[in-house]
C-alpha positions in Angstrom: 104.2 159.3 -50.5 101.0 159.1 -48.7 97.9 157.0 -49.8 94.7 157.7 -51.2 91.6 155.5 -52.1 91.1 155.6 -55.7 88.0 157.1 -57.0 86.5 154.4 -58.8 87.1 150.9 -57.2 88.2 152.3 -53.7 91.8 150.8 -53.7 94.2 152.3 -51.9 96.8 153.7 -54.3 99.8 155.9 -54.2 98.8 159.7 -54.5 101.0 160.1 -57.1 99.9 157.5 -59.4 98.2 158.6 -62.8 96.0 155.5 -62.9 94.6 152.9 -60.7 97.0 150.1 -61.2 93.8 147.7 -60.2 90.7 149.2 -62.5 93.0 151.9 -65.2 90.7 154.7 -63.5 92.8 157.9 -64.0 93.6 159.8 -61.1 94.0 163.8 -60.7 97.5 164.6 -59.5 98.1 167.3 -57.5 100.8 169.2 -59.2 102.9 171.6 -56.9 101.3 175.3 -58.3 104.1 177.2 -60.0 103.6 180.1 -57.1 107.5 179.8 -56.6 108.4 180.4 -60.5 106.2 183.4 -60.1 107.4 184.6 -57.5 111.5 184.6 -58.8 110.1 186.0 -62.3 108.7 188.9 -60.5 111.9 189.4 -58.4 114.3 189.2 -61.2 111.4 191.6 -63.2 112.2 194.0 -60.5 115.4 193.8 -59.9 116.3 194.5 -63.5 113.4 197.6 -63.4 113.9 198.9 -60.1 117.6 200.3 -61.2 115.9 201.4 -64.7 113.0 203.2 -63.1 115.3 205.0 -60.2 118.2 206.6 -63.4 115.1 208.2 -65.0 114.2 210.0 -62.2 117.5 210.7 -61.3 117.8 211.9 -64.9 114.4 213.7 -64.8 115.6 215.5 -61.4 119.0 216.5 -63.1 117.3 217.6 -66.3 115.0 219.7 -63.5 117.7 221.4 -61.7 119.6 222.2 -65.0 116.6 224.3 -65.8 116.4 226.0 -62.1 120.0 226.4 -62.7 119.4 228.2 -66.1 117.0 230.4 -64.8 119.1 231.2 -61.7 122.3 231.8 -64.3 119.7 234.5 -66.5 118.7 236.3 -63.2 122.4 236.5 -62.8 123.3 238.0 -65.9 120.3 240.5 -66.4 121.1 241.5 -62.7 125.0 241.6 -62.9 125.0 243.1 -66.9 121.7 244.8 -67.2 122.8 247.0 -70.3 123.2 243.3 -71.8 119.9 242.9 -71.3 117.3 242.4 -74.8 114.6 243.7 -72.7 113.7 245.0 -69.5 110.5 244.9 -67.0 108.2 247.7 -67.9 106.6 249.3 -64.4 106.5 253.0 -63.3 109.3 255.0 -62.7 108.0 255.5 -59.3 110.0 254.6 -56.1 108.3 251.9 -54.5 107.4 253.2 -50.7 107.6 250.1 -48.8 109.3 248.7 -45.4 111.4 245.9 -45.7 108.7 244.1 -43.5 105.6 244.8 -45.9 107.5 243.8 -48.4 108.2 240.2 -47.2 104.6 239.8 -46.0 103.9 240.2 -49.4 106.3 238.0 -51.0 106.3 234.9 -48.3 103.3 233.6 -49.4 104.1 233.7 -53.5 107.9 235.5 -54.1 107.7 234.9 -58.0 104.0 237.0 -57.9 105.3 240.0 -55.9 108.8 240.4 -58.2 106.4 240.0 -61.1 104.4 243.2 -59.2 107.5 245.5 -57.8 110.6 244.4 -60.6 112.0 247.6 -61.7 110.8 249.4 -59.3 113.7 251.9 -57.9 113.8 250.4 -53.6 115.6 252.3 -50.9 117.0 250.1 -47.6 119.3 251.0 -44.7 121.9 248.6 -43.3 124.9 247.1 -42.7 127.7 246.6 -45.0 128.3 242.6 -44.6 130.3 241.8 -47.9 132.0 243.5 -51.1 132.7 241.5 -54.2 133.6 244.1 -57.1 130.7 246.0 -58.0 128.2 244.0 -55.4 127.5 244.8 -52.2 125.7 242.8 -49.2 123.4 245.3 -46.9 122.3 243.2 -44.1 119.5 244.2 -41.3 118.6 241.3 -38.3 116.0 243.5 -37.0 113.7 245.0 -39.6 111.9 241.8 -40.3 110.1 239.4 -37.9 111.6 235.9 -37.6 114.0 236.4 -40.7 117.0 238.5 -41.3 117.0 241.2 -44.1 119.3 241.0 -46.9 119.7 243.0 -49.9 122.1 242.0 -52.9 122.8 245.4 -54.9 124.9 245.1 -58.4 126.4 248.4 -59.9 126.5 248.1 -63.2 128.5 250.0 -65.2 129.7 252.1 -61.9 131.7 249.3 -59.9 134.0 252.3 -58.6 130.7 253.7 -56.7 131.9 251.3 -53.5 134.4 252.4 -52.9 134.2 254.6 -50.6 132.4 251.6 -48.3 133.1 250.0 -45.7 132.4 247.0 -43.4 129.7 247.1 -41.2 128.8 250.6 -42.0 125.3 251.5 -42.4 124.5 253.0 -45.8 121.5 253.8 -47.6 121.2 252.6 -51.1 118.5 252.5 -54.0 117.9 250.3 -56.9 115.4 248.7 -59.3 114.1 245.5 -57.8 115.5 242.3 -60.0 114.5 239.3 -58.0 112.9 238.7 -54.0 113.9 235.1 -52.3 112.4 233.5 -49.1 115.8 231.3 -48.0 113.9 228.9 -45.5 117.7 227.1 -45.0 119.3 230.1 -43.6 116.5 232.6 -42.0 117.3 234.8 -44.6 114.7 237.3 -46.8 116.7 238.6 -50.1 115.9 241.3 -52.1 118.5 241.5 -55.3 118.7 245.0 -57.1 120.3 246.4 -60.2 121.4 250.0 -60.8 122.1 250.6 -57.6 122.9 253.8 -56.5 124.8 255.2 -52.6 122.0 257.4 -50.8 
């Protein structure tokens, strides 16, 4: 406890005194600021809100991923079962004459726009068979694109038996209608998905 002077009479009094015991003059008492209480309230609010906010962000990301998965599934269904699609893109039936390098150079800036531009056009690709899964064939060419591996996924739709003549690592030329173009940064692949394919 410290001593202070009374503002009125100058008598030495306790710093905690509400009034001067000699003259009765009221004294201003320095009450502790409620900063600690404010901090406790703030921290309590943050502890309650932070998990709720994190949960909301998680749910938004989950919904976004579900939407992306739905779009991917719809594209897969349209590719695997082309005859079940309600409608097909209206493009010129003229075959597309463009190298996979030129296709990648255009698609790497905007794969979605390039897909829309060429979707439905028949395109031909030559590469090694790396996988056969039912009526789906995966071809690959590691030298066709600078800095990327060209992978072409070919769906044979209603004629899956057409792939029976193919062998693994066999160089094969296949043509099909472009369904989707994807630049996969993680694996360094440029993937072209074709439907209604046929072996040339």
